[in-house]
Phi, psi and omega in degrees: 000129171279133173251151181249160175219162179271152182209152175281127173256110183236124173248125180293336181207102178292125186301338183274323186247346182065020180240166172292146173209162184218158172203178177255133176231172172251134180225153177270170180302329184289347171077030181305144189272147171233112174055037179078008176239139184286086171205140183268322189222131179273136180246354175225171179294155172291128185246133182263355170218167181296326180296323176293320175298314174305322177300316178290331178285321173300324174296320179297317179307309191290325177296316182292328185290318179300319176298312178304312186294320176296316182293320174310308182299313175298315176292323176290320179299323181289313182299324173297315180299305187300319185288332183268357183277000000 
């Protein structure tokens, strides 16, 4: 099974803006490159400032918190059903 990790994708000079930019990407343990950077898929918008990148990270945190809450409900519901059977 291939596992993935989140990684910072930072460009000193974004070809579109000629300014630094950054985003968050997903990379596999094999470390495949994406445009010379070890990431397979970008999961945030390109950010031109740290404040923009920080907002994207906070958005990801909120999404993960919501996923955690849904999973918790499902696991506890399944556990309750199995215990009462």
